N, C-alpha and C positions, 0 to 999 in steps of 0.2 A: 490447400485453403486454411487460413488461420480465421477462427471464429471471434466474434465479438467479446466474449468472455475472455479468451486467451489474450487478446489485446489489452482489455481493462486490466487483468491480472499484470501481465508483463510491463504496463507501465507503471502501475503502483508498485511492483516490485524494484523497479529502477528508481524511483523516488524513495522508496524506503532505504535503499541500499546509500544513496546520495545524502539523503539526511542522517543516517547513521554513522557513516565515515566522516561527513563533513563536522557531525557533533563531536566525534572522537578528535578531530586534530583541531577545530576551531573554537571550542567551548570547555569549561571546565564541568560539565554535567556529570553527574554520577552514571556510571554503566547502567544502572538499573532502569533509569530513566529513558536512556539511549536504546536499550533492549525493548522497552515497552514501545518507542517510537517505531522500531523496526517491526514488532509484532502487529502493532496497530496499521501502520501504513502497508505492510505487505502482506497482510492476512485478513484483518477483519475490515478494513475501508473498501477493498475489491469485493468483498462478499455483498457489502450492503449497497453499493453501486450497483452490481450487477443484479441483485433481487431487485432494486428499484426499477432498472431498466426492463426487467422481466415482466414486471406487474404493469409497467406502462405500455408494453407492447401487447398484453393481453387484453387490454381494455378497448 
């Protein structure tokens, strides 16, 4: 059974990959910005969302 945390992380990873590959193909943004987008959307955002959902459940 897949946990809520894994669903959140998986969803954000898919979004991060789509944003990054779309950015490479459709825009002229520098690779540093696209790498930052990948890290933010694939690593930082899911941690923030999971921490928020954990604190909301504990209250």
